N, C-alpha and C positions, 0 to 999 in steps of 0.2 A: 805363717800363711803367706802365700805369694800372690800378689795382685799383678795381673798382666797390664801392660801399657794400654791396650785397646779397651780393656774393661774400665780402667781409670778414666780414660778420655770419655767413654760413653756415660759413665756416672756423672762426670763433671758437666757434660753438655746437658744432661737431663735436669740436673739440679739448677744449672744456670737458666735453662729455658723456663723452668717452673718459677724461679725467682723473678725473671723478667716478665712473665705472664701476670704474676701477682701484682707486680709494680704497675704494669700497664692497666690492669683492671682497676686498681685503686685510683690511678690518675683519671680514668674514664668516669668513675663514680664521683670524683671531685668536680670534674668539668661539666658533667651532665646534671649533677645534683641528685641522681637516682641511685639508691643503694642496691636495689634489686635489678640487675640487668637481665637475668634469665631466671626461670623457675628453680634452677638448681642452686641459685644463691641463697634462697630461703623458701622452700616449698610451702610452708604454712603461710608465710607472709604473702607469697605470690598468689595463693588461693584467695586470701582475703582481699587483695588488691583487685583481682578479677571481679569479685562480687561487688566491690565498691565502684568499679568502672561501669558495671551493668546498672547499678542504682543511679549513677550519675547520668547515664544515657537516658534512663527513664525520666529523671527529673527534668532533663532538657526537653524531652518530648512533651511532658506535662506542661512545661512552660509555653511551648509552642501551641499546644492545644488551648491553653487559657487565653493566649493572645487571639487565636482564631475565634473562640467563643465570644470574647469581649467585643471584637470587631463586628461579629454577626449580630449580637444583642444590641449594640449601639445603633447599628443600621436599622434593625427592627423597631427599636424604641423611637427612633426619629420618624419613621413612617407612621407608627401608631399615633404619635403626637400630631402629625399633620392630619390624619384621619379624624382625630378628636376635634381639632380646630374646625374642620369642615362640618362635622356633625353639630358642633356648637352653633355655627352659623345657620345650619338647617333647622335647629331647634328654635332659634330666634325668629326665623321666617315662618315656622309652623305656628308659633304663638301669635304672630302677626296675622296669619291667615284665619285664625279663629275669631277675628274681629267681625261681628255681625254687620257692621256698616260698610264692609267692602263690596265692591261691585264684582261682577263676573270677570271684567277686564283686569281688576286689581288681583284677583285670585289667580288668573292665568299668568300674570306677570310674575307673581311669586312662584308659580309652578315652573315657569321658565328658568328662574334662577336655581330652583331645586333640581332641575334637570342637569344644569351645569355642575352642581355639587355632586350629583349622582355619578356623572361621568368622571369627575375628579377622584372620588372615592373608589370607583371601579378601577381606575388606572393605578391608584396606590395599592389596592389589594392584589394587583398583578405585578408588583414591583420585582425587579431582579437585583441580585447582588453584583459585585464587581466581576465575578466569574461568569455572569450571564445565567445564573440559576435563579429560578423563581423562589422567592423567600417564603411564601406562605403555602407552598404545595406539599409540604411534608417531605417524605422520601422521594416523591415523584418530582424532583426539582427541575426536570426538563419539560414538564407539562404545565401549561398555563392553568393556574388554579381556578379561575372564574371565567365563565363564558356567558354571554347574553344570548338567550334562545330567541327564536323567531317570534314567540308570543310575548316577549318582553320580560320573561322570568329569567332567573339566574341559576346556574348549576355549578356546583363545586366539583372539580375534576381531580383534585389532589387526593392524598390519603390522610390518615389520622396518625401518622408515625412521626414522633419527635426524634431528631437526630441528636445523639449524645456523644460526647468525647470524654475520655478518662483524664482526670486532673490530679489524681493521686492513686495509690494502690487500692483504695477502698471507695473512692468517690468518682462518679461520672455526672456531668451536668449537661442538660439539654441546650443545644446551640440555636434552637429555633422553636417557633410555635406555629401550629398549622392554622390555615385560614378557617377550617371548620371549627376549631376550638375557640377562635376569637370572634369571627363574624357570623357564624351559623349557630352558635350555642347560646346566644342571649335569649332569655325568657321572653316569649311572646305574650304580651298582656292582653291581646285581642284573640283569645282562643275559644270564646263562647259566642253563641248566637241566640237570637229570639225569633220565633216563628208565630205569625198570627194564626190562631185557630178559629176564633169567632169574633166578628161575623165572617162568613165565607168570602165576602167581598170587602176589601178594605175601604172603610168610609172616611179614612183620614183623620178621625177624631182622636185616636190614641196611637202613639208611636213609642215603641220600646227599643232602645239601642241594642247593639250586639253584645254589649258588656265589656268591661275592662277589669282584668285581674289586678287586685290590689294586694293580695297575699297568696303567694304560691303554696305556702304550707296549708292554709285553710282550704284552698281550692283542691289540692291533691288529696287531702285527708277527708274532707267532708263533702264538697260540692260534687265531685265525680261519683261519690258513693250513692247519692240520691237522685241523680239526673235520669231522665229529664224532669224538670219541675214545671208545674202549671201555675201561671200567674193569672188570677181572675180579678177583675175590677168589679166591686159591688156598688161603687159610686164614683164620683169624680175625685174623691179624696181617700177612698178606702179600697183595700185589696186583700186578697188571701193568696197564700202559697201552699202548694202541696207537692210532695215528692212523688217518685215513680210508683210507690206503693199506696199512694193516697193519703199518707200521713200529713197532717197540718204542720207546716214549719214556718208559719207566718211570724211567730214570736222570735224566730232565729234571724229575721231580717232586721236591718238597722232601723227602718221606719216603723217596725212592729205593726204593719198593716195600715199605715197612714202616710199619705204624700201631701206635699204642699204645692198645690196647683198655682199659687200666686207667684211662684218663683219663675222669673223670666228665663233663667238659664236651665230650665227643665228640672224636674224632680229626680231623685235618685233612690233606687231600691238596691240595697247591698245585702248579699246573701252568700255566706261562706267564702269570703274573700273575693267576690265578684260584684262590681257595681254596674247596675243597669240604669241608664238615663231614661226618664219617662217624659213624654211631651203630650199634654192634653190640649186639643184645639177645639174650643167651643166659642162660637161668635157671641158678641154681646147680646144679640137678640135671643140667643138660646141659653143664656146663663142661668135663667130660672129653671130650665129643664136639664141642666148639666148632669146631675146625678143619674137621671133616667137614660140620657143619651150615652153615657159612658158605661153604665152598668152592663155586665154581660160580655164585655170585651175580654178575651183571654188569649194568652200566649204560652208557648212552651219555651223554657230556658234550658239550654244544653250546651255541651262542648261542640265545637265544629268538627264535622267528620273529616277524616283524612282526604286530601285531594291528590290527584295523580296528574303529573305533567310529563310530556313526552317531547323528544326532539329527534329530528331526522339526521342521520349521518351524512355528511357532505359528499362522501364518496359513493353513495347509492347510485346505481345505474338507471333505476326507474324514477318516475315522478310520483310514486305512491306516497301518501301522507296519512298519518294517524290524526283523524279529525277530532276525536273525543275519547276520553277514557274515564271509566267510573268503576267503583267497587261494587261488584255484583254478588259476591259471596264473602261476607265479612269473616266467616270462620276460616275459609281457605286463605283469604288475604292475610289474616293475623298469623296463621301458622306457616305460610309458604313464602309470602312476598319478602324479598331481602330488604333489610333496613338500609343497606348501602345503595339500593337501586338495582335495576335489572337491565339486561340487554336482550332485545328480541332480534334473532338472526334468521333470515329466510334461507332455507337450503334448496328451495325450489319456488315456483310461483305460488304454491299453496302450502307447502310444508314449512314449519318453523320450529325453532328451539329457543328456550329462554335460559339465560345464564345470569348468575349473580354478579354484580359489579364489585370490585374491578375485574374485568375480563382478561384472560390470558389464553394462550394457545393450549394450555393444559387444563383449562376450566371444564367442568362437567355440567351438562344441562340439568336444570332443576325441573324443567317441564318441556313438553313438546306437543305438537298437535297439527291439525290441518285447518286451514282457513275455511270458514263456513260462510260463503257469500262474501260479504264485506265486513264480517265480524270475526274477531279473534278473542278467545278467552284464555287467560293464563294466570295462575297464582291468585285466583279470586277477583281478577280485574278483567273487564270487558273493554275491548278497543274497537272503535269503528274506523275502517280504513277506506280511503278513497283512492282510486287508481289500482293498477295491477302491480304488485311487488315482483321483483325478480330475484333469482338466486344471488346471495351475497348482500342483499339489502339489510341494513341494521337500523334499529331504533332504540334510543336510550330512554329509559323510564325511571322516574324518581317519584317518591311519595312525600307529601308534606303532612306531618302529623300535627302541625299547628302548635306544638309545644315550644318551638323556638322559631325565630324568623330572621333571615338574613337582612342586614341593615339596608342593602341595596333594594330589596323587595319592599321594605318599609317606605323608602323614599319614592319608589316607583308607584306604589299604591296611593300614597298621598298626592303625588303629582297628577295621577289619573282623576282622583276625586276633585281636586281643585280646578281641573280643566273642564269638569262637568258643570254646565250652567245650573243655577239655582232657580227653579221654576215654581216650587210649591213647598209646603211645610216638610214633606218627606225628604226632598233633596237638600233642604236647608239643614235638617237634622243629620242627614248623611254626612254632610261636610263637617258638622260639629263632631260627629263620631269619628270620622277619619282623622281630624285634627287631634282629638283626645287620644286615639289609638297611636298615632304617629309620635306624639310627645312621650307617651309611655314607652314605646318601643325604642325610640331614640335614646331615652334615658337608660333603658335596659342595655342597649348596645354600648353606650358610653361607659356604663358600669362594668360591663364585661371587658372592654378594652382597658379600663383602669386596673382591673384585677390582673390582667395579663402584664401590664406595665409594672405592677407591683411584684409579680413573679420574676420579671426581668431584673428588677432592682435587687431582689433577694438572691438571685443567681450571681449577679455582679458582686454583691457583698461576700457571697461564699467564695468567689474567685479571689477576692482581696485577702480573705482569711487564709485560704489554701495557698495562695502565692507566698504569703509571709511564712507559712509553715514549711513550704518547699524550699524557700530561701534558707531557712534555719537548717533544714536537713542537708542542703547543698554545702553550707559552711562546715557543718559537722563532718560531712563526707570528705571534704578537702583536708580538714584537720587530721582526720584518721588516716587518709592516704599519705599525708605528709609524714605522720609519725611512723608509719610502717615502711614506706618506700623511699623517703628522702635520705640523702647522705648526711651523716653527722660530720660536718667539715672539720671540727677540732680533732675528733678521733681519727678520721680518715687521713688528715694531714700528718699526724704523729705516726700512723701506720705506714704512710708512704715514705716518710723519712727513714724509719726503721728498715723498710724493705729495700730502699735505695742503698743504705749503709751496708746491709747484708749482701746485696748484689755486688757492690764494689769490693767488699772483703772477699767474696767468692772469686771474683775476677783476679785479685792480687794473689790469693792463695793458689789458684790454678796456675798462674804464671810462674810462681816460685817452684811449686812442686813438679811442674812439667819439665823443669830444667835439671832436676836431680838425676844422677846416674852413678852406677857402681864405680865407674872409672874415676869419679871425683874422689873416691876414697883410696885409690891406689897411689 
């Protein structure tokens, strides 16, 4: 066989180039520490490394999410701690206000300090984070969660959405708590009322408080099923109780039909988880006829009906105001009125539409109608309007079911009661009732805050556990990546030496063979 000179040179160059490339690649593997330079080096290993890189990126993102959640929760917990401190001081002042020996000026002084606490708590509930977002507004972080209405009431403008971040492939944790869940969901202990039936004109001899809920379970299960109840006094120390169907439930009350009128702090009648304070006022001159004077007094005991509050949008072009609102059709109200509140929008001076809150440009009206004189009725609620509305005017409407109460409203109600002068037995008892109600609702609010703080602690513990788990996964990931993709220096060094030796031998052989010629044999 005859091999041409050009063919020999071409083969030699190809072989040398491959040897040089292999040597250069081994040197790069040694210097970089990476065995797999391209997918062609190890297709299976490269695929595994890609998946491991993706997992590593996820673990890094999870770590960043956990840091973000921790910072957010620490900020929230700090604010809630400050709110609790303020409420603790408010509770101390409330107990002090219950002292019967205080003067009107003393109570007004306490009310003044309670007003400062109310403003402090109001500011804390509207706190922002370092990015300028409202902490307790839910997903509507750019909207101030609480506003004070012109009538002194408070309205929550945020939503009830918790923001969550993923901290593992299967676990996500909430990074916030909404103001509604913390400050508006505490059980209202003052959700019942008493109404005098007989005599038609109050003679001031018997006063029954609005009631304080002592057991939500008994209240929800039993009290609401039989209301309204009728409380009738048969003497100054005896009473009877009947439910809505006329059944005698006196034996179900704690006093079992008897009260102690010698108790200076008023007697108490407890029924199905609700305690009603009773005050009997009979002068010393009338003590002998006390039974006859008290007998026949009767009251109805029931849950407070829902109340409606309204506020005027600041951008309204007219001066029209909603002066009052009341439930006129309980059936329509129950079935139609949105639990999140409503928005009344005037499309002309007399035409209006009603939307459920929160309102957006895509919202559909749940009711519409025409203003009749100065009265508007929608969703079972009748509104009285003063002035003439104009197209574009809007009014926000919210309902208070009395099942829960915002802590700001509790402080505001107590402050109002303490600023009212005590002129007779009724106003004195009203102050006692306001104090008792405030203590119960402050305790309820503090308990709700403590529950939230406990939830924050649980989430932080979950982050600690997940962080440890993610760290272990990250270490395992690095170890696996190293095993698959890192260069084995001992093996690579030996391989490099062999390749260099073969490259040198190839060079020498080429040099020798390239000099051979047939003329050398002549």
